[in-house]
N, C-alpha and C positions, 0 to 999 in steps of 0.2 A: 727872635721873640716867638713864644708859643702862647696861644690863647686857647684855653679850655672853656668852652661855652656851654653853660647849663641853662640858658635862658631861651626865651622865644624870639630873641633878636638875632639878626644876621651876624655871623662870625666875622665876615669880611669887614663890615662896618665897625665892629668892636675893635678889630685888629688895626684898622686905619686910625681910630680914635686913640688907642693906647700908643701906637707907633709915633703919632704926632706929639703926644705928651712926653714920651720918653726921649725923643730927639731933642725937644726943647729943654729938658731938665738934665738928662744924663749925658747926652752926646753920643759918642761912638759905641758906648757900652750897651746900647738899647737892645741889641740882638740876643743877649744872654738872659733876658727876663722871661719868666713864666708867670702868666696871669690867668687865674681861674675866676670865672665870673658866674655868680649865682643870682637867681631872681630874688626879689624881696620876699622874705618869709622863710627861705631855706636856711640862710645864715643871717643872723641879726646884725652883725657888724663886719665892716671891711677890716682887713689886717694885713700886716707885712712883717717879714723877718728883718731884724736889724742887720745891716751889712750883707744881706743876701738878696739876690735878684728874684725873689718869689713874693707874689702879691695875691691875696684873695679879695675879690671885690664883690660887694652886693650892689646890684644895679638899682639905683633909685628910680622910681616911676611916679608918674602923675596920672590921675584919672580925671576924665572930663565929666563933671557933675551934670545933673539935669538942667542947671542954670547956664551951662555952656562954659563955665570957668574951670580951669585946670587946677586940681588940688593934689598936694603931695601927702603921702602917708607919713605919720610920725613914727620913728623907729620904736619898736617894742609894742605898738598898739596893734590890736587885731583889726584887720580890715572888715568893714561891714559887708555882709553877704551881697547886698545890692551893688557894691562896687565891682564885684568880680566880672559882671557882664558889661560894664561901662568901657568906652574906648580908653585906651591907655597909650602912653608913650614914655620913652626914656627921658629923664630929667638930666640933660647934658651938662648944664652948668654945675649942678650939685655933684654929678659924677666927676667932673673935672676937678672940683675943689677937693673931693675925697681922694682922687687919684694923686694929685699933687702932694697931699698929706702923706699918703702911703709910700710914694716914691721917696719922700724925705726920710722915712724910716729905713728904707733900703740903703740910703746913703749914710746911715749912722746917726741921724738926728733924732733927738728925743722930744717929747711934747714941749718941754720948757724952751727948746731952741726954735720952735715953729710958731707961726701965727695961728690964731684960731680960724676955723673955717669961715665963720661969719664975717671976719675982718679982712678976708682976702678979696682981691679984685678978680674979675672974671679973666681966666687965662686966655690970652689972645690966640693961642694955638687951637682952641676948641671952637672958635667962631666959624660958622659955615659948615661944620661937620654935622652929620646926622646919623642916627642909629635907627635903622628901619626894622620892622617886624618881619619875621620869616613868613613867607606866604604859605598858608596851609593848603595842602592839596585838596582839591574838590573830589570827594568820593561819591560815586553814584551807587544805586542799588545793584547794578550789574557788576561793579567792582567788588562789592561786598560778597555777592554770590560766587564770583570767581575765586576770591581768596578763601572763602569757606570751603569750596569744592576742592581746592588745592590742599587745604589743611586736612580734610577728610581722607583724601587719597594718600597723603603722607602718613596718616595714622594707620590706614589699612596696610600699607607697606611695612611700617614699623612693627605692628602686631603680628603680621605674617612672618616676619623674620624671627620674632620672639617665639612664635608657635613652632617653627622649625627647630630652633635651638632647644626648646622645652621637650619636644618629641625625641630628639637625639639624646638629650641628657637622661630622660626617662628610660630609654632603651639601654643606655649604658648601665644604669643602676639596676635594671632588671637582670641584665647579664651577670652582674656581680652577685646579685641575690641568688640566681640559679647556681652559680659556681659554688657558693658557700652551702647551699642546700645539698648539692651533689657531694661535696666534700664531707659534710656531716653524715650523709647516708652511707658513704663508703668507709668511713672511719670505724674501727672496731669499737664496740661499746666498752665503757670502763668496767662494767660488771663482768663482761666476758673475759677481759684481759686479766682480771683479778682471779677468776676461777681457774685459769690454766696454769 
Protein backbone atom coordinates (compact mmCIF):
# COMPACT_ATOMS: atom_id res chain seq x y z
CA UNK A 1 0.00 0.00 0.00
CA UNK A 2 1.22 3.46 -0.86
CA UNK A 3 -0.11 6.63 0.78
CA UNK A 4 0.53 9.95 -0.96
CA UNK A 5 -0.10 12.59 1.68
CA UNK A 6 -0.89 16.21 0.75
CA UNK A 7 -2.25 17.19 4.16
CA UNK A 8 -0.91 18.56 7.42
CA UNK A 9 -1.44 15.20 9.12
CA UNK A 10 1.17 12.50 9.72
CA UNK A 11 1.62 10.02 6.89
CA UNK A 12 2.31 7.15 9.31
CA UNK A 13 -1.02 7.72 11.09
CA UNK A 14 -2.89 7.88 7.78
CA UNK A 15 -1.17 4.69 6.59
CA UNK A 16 -2.11 2.86 9.80
CA UNK A 17 -5.73 4.02 9.42
CA UNK A 18 -6.02 2.94 5.76
CA UNK A 19 -4.17 -0.34 6.40
CA UNK A 20 -6.64 -1.27 9.15
CA UNK A 21 -9.58 -0.44 6.88
CA UNK A 22 -8.21 -2.36 3.93
CA UNK A 23 -7.35 -5.44 5.98
CA UNK A 24 -10.91 -5.47 7.37
CA UNK A 25 -12.56 -5.12 3.94
CA UNK A 26 -10.20 -6.47 1.30
CA UNK A 27 -8.01 -8.96 3.13
CA UNK A 28 -4.70 -10.00 1.57
CA UNK A 29 -5.04 -7.65 -1.42
CA UNK A 30 -4.50 -4.52 0.73
CA UNK A 31 -0.84 -4.14 -0.30
CA UNK A 32 -1.66 -3.25 -3.92
CA UNK A 33 -3.65 -0.10 -3.07
CA UNK A 34 -2.54 3.47 -3.77
CA UNK A 35 -4.31 6.11 -1.70
CA UNK A 36 -3.85 9.82 -2.29
CA UNK A 37 -5.04 12.10 0.54
CA UNK A 38 -5.94 15.78 0.10
CA UNK A 39 -7.00 18.39 2.64
CA UNK A 40 -10.48 19.83 2.62
CA UNK A 41 -10.74 22.41 -0.15
CA UNK A 42 -8.12 21.04 -2.54
CA UNK A 43 -10.47 18.40 -3.98
CA UNK A 44 -14.12 18.59 -3.16
CA UNK A 45 -14.99 14.89 -3.27
CA UNK A 46 -13.37 11.57 -2.53
CA UNK A 47 -13.42 9.09 -5.39
CA UNK A 48 -12.16 5.69 -6.48
CA UNK A 49 -11.84 3.73 -9.70
CA UNK A 50 -14.11 0.76 -10.19
CA UNK A 51 -12.25 -2.55 -9.93
CA UNK A 52 -8.88 -0.81 -9.53
CA UNK A 53 -6.89 -0.30 -6.30
CA UNK A 54 -6.65 3.49 -6.57
CA UNK A 55 -8.44 5.90 -4.18
CA UNK A 56 -8.40 9.69 -3.83
CA UNK A 57 -9.55 10.83 -0.39
CA UNK A 58 -10.47 14.24 0.96
CA UNK A 59 -9.70 14.36 4.65
CA UNK A 60 -12.79 15.59 6.54
CA UNK A 61 -11.88 17.95 9.36
CA UNK A 62 -13.59 19.48 12.35
CA UNK A 63 -12.89 22.91 13.81
CA UNK A 64 -13.26 23.81 17.46
CA UNK A 65 -15.50 26.82 17.64
CA UNK A 66 -15.31 29.63 20.19
CA UNK A 67 -17.93 27.80 22.26
CA UNK A 68 -15.63 24.75 22.55
CA UNK A 69 -17.79 22.51 20.34
CA UNK A 70 -16.34 20.71 17.34
CA UNK A 71 -18.01 21.60 14.04
CA UNK A 72 -17.63 19.98 10.62
CA UNK A 73 -17.55 21.88 7.37
CA UNK A 74 -20.23 20.96 4.86
CA UNK A 75 -18.89 19.89 1.46
CA UNK A 76 -18.93 22.67 -1.09
CA UNK A 77 -19.27 25.50 1.42
CA UNK A 78 -16.45 27.98 1.74
CA UNK A 79 -14.95 28.07 5.21
CA UNK A 80 -15.28 31.35 7.09
CA UNK A 81 -11.93 33.12 7.38
CA UNK A 82 -12.11 33.09 11.15
CA UNK A 83 -12.13 29.25 11.07
CA UNK A 84 -8.68 29.10 9.47
CA UNK A 85 -6.92 29.91 12.76
CA UNK A 86 -9.11 27.70 14.99
CA UNK A 87 -7.85 24.35 16.31
CA UNK A 88 -8.71 21.48 13.99
CA UNK A 89 -8.60 17.70 13.89
CA UNK A 90 -9.40 14.91 11.48
CA UNK A 91 -12.95 13.57 11.67
CA UNK A 92 -12.06 9.87 11.92
CA UNK A 93 -15.60 8.47 11.89
CA UNK A 94 -16.58 10.37 8.76
CA UNK A 95 -13.27 9.44 7.12
CA UNK A 96 -13.93 5.77 7.92
CA UNK A 97 -17.43 5.91 6.40
CA UNK A 98 -16.17 7.55 3.22
CA UNK A 99 -13.23 5.13 3.03
CA UNK A 100 -15.53 2.09 3.33
CA UNK A 101 -17.65 3.58 0.54
CA UNK A 102 -14.66 4.16 -1.76
CA UNK A 103 -13.19 0.69 -1.10
CA UNK A 104 -16.58 -0.67 -2.17
CA UNK A 105 -16.08 1.04 -5.54
CA UNK A 106 -12.64 -0.58 -5.92
CA UNK A 107 -14.34 -3.93 -5.38
CA UNK A 108 -16.76 -3.21 -8.23
CA UNK A 109 -19.79 -2.03 -6.22
CA UNK A 110 -21.99 0.78 -7.52
CA UNK A 111 -24.04 3.18 -5.41
CA UNK A 112 -27.20 1.10 -5.73
CA UNK A 113 -25.33 -1.83 -4.15
CA UNK A 114 -24.13 0.12 -1.07
CA UNK A 115 -25.61 1.66 2.06
CA UNK A 116 -25.74 5.43 2.35
CA UNK A 117 -23.04 6.90 4.52
CA UNK A 118 -25.54 8.20 7.06
CA UNK A 119 -27.03 4.72 7.54
CA UNK A 120 -23.73 2.97 8.23
CA UNK A 121 -22.52 1.89 11.64
CA UNK A 122 -19.17 3.10 12.90
CA UNK A 123 -16.61 0.63 11.54
CA UNK A 124 -15.01 -1.21 14.49
CA UNK A 125 -11.55 -1.15 12.89
CA UNK A 126 -11.33 2.66 13.21
CA UNK A 127 -12.00 2.80 16.95
CA UNK A 128 -8.91 3.73 18.92
CA UNK A 129 -7.00 5.05 15.91
CA UNK A 130 -5.91 8.65 15.75
CA UNK A 131 -4.57 10.90 13.03
CA UNK A 132 -2.22 13.50 14.47
CA UNK A 133 -1.02 16.73 12.94
CA UNK A 134 2.54 17.06 11.76
CA UNK A 135 4.59 19.05 14.18
CA UNK A 136 5.66 22.27 12.57
CA UNK A 137 9.34 23.01 13.08
CA UNK A 138 9.97 26.01 15.29
CA UNK A 139 12.03 28.53 13.37
CA UNK A 140 14.01 31.26 15.07
CA UNK A 141 15.33 34.48 13.61
CA UNK A 142 18.82 32.92 13.61
CA UNK A 143 17.53 30.06 11.42
CA UNK A 144 16.00 32.54 8.99
CA UNK A 145 19.22 34.57 8.81
CA UNK A 146 21.26 31.41 8.21
CA UNK A 147 18.97 30.15 5.44
CA UNK A 148 18.92 33.59 3.78
CA UNK A 149 22.73 33.82 3.93
CA UNK A 150 22.99 30.36 2.35
CA UNK A 151 20.57 31.45 -0.39
CA UNK A 152 22.60 34.61 -1.08
CA UNK A 153 25.81 32.58 -1.29
CA UNK A 154 24.18 30.13 -3.71
CA UNK A 155 23.02 33.04 -5.90
CA UNK A 156 26.54 34.56 -5.92
CA UNK A 157 27.98 31.23 -7.06
CA UNK A 158 25.29 30.73 -9.71
CA UNK A 159 25.71 34.21 -11.20
CA UNK A 160 29.50 33.89 -11.02
CA UNK A 161 29.27 30.73 -13.16
CA UNK A 162 26.91 32.48 -15.55
CA UNK A 163 29.34 35.41 -15.83
CA UNK A 164 32.23 33.07 -16.73
CA UNK A 165 30.10 31.36 -19.37
CA UNK A 166 28.92 34.73 -20.73
CA UNK A 167 32.52 36.03 -21.03
CA UNK A 168 33.62 32.85 -22.78
CA UNK A 169 30.68 33.04 -25.20
CA UNK A 170 31.32 36.73 -25.90
CA UNK A 171 34.99 36.00 -26.66
CA UNK A 172 33.98 33.21 -29.06
CA UNK A 173 31.63 35.51 -31.01
CA UNK A 174 34.22 38.29 -31.11
CA UNK A 175 36.74 35.83 -32.61
CA UNK A 176 34.19 34.85 -35.26
CA UNK A 177 33.44 38.50 -36.00
CA UNK A 178 37.19 39.27 -36.44
CA UNK A 179 37.53 36.25 -38.72
CA UNK A 180 34.78 37.46 -41.04
CA UNK A 181 36.13 41.06 -40.95
CA UNK A 182 39.60 39.81 -42.03
CA UNK A 183 38.06 37.58 -44.68
CA UNK A 184 36.04 40.46 -46.05
CA UNK A 185 39.13 42.71 -46.09
CA UNK A 186 41.29 40.09 -47.85
CA UNK A 187 38.75 39.18 -50.52
CA UNK A 188 39.06 41.07 -53.82
CA UNK A 189 36.32 43.55 -54.37
CA UNK A 190 33.69 42.65 -56.94
CA UNK A 191 34.29 45.83 -58.96
CA UNK A 192 38.03 45.04 -59.19
CA UNK A 193 37.32 41.51 -60.45
CA UNK A 194 34.93 42.79 -63.12
CA UNK A 195 37.45 45.32 -64.46
CA UNK A 196 40.17 42.73 -65.00
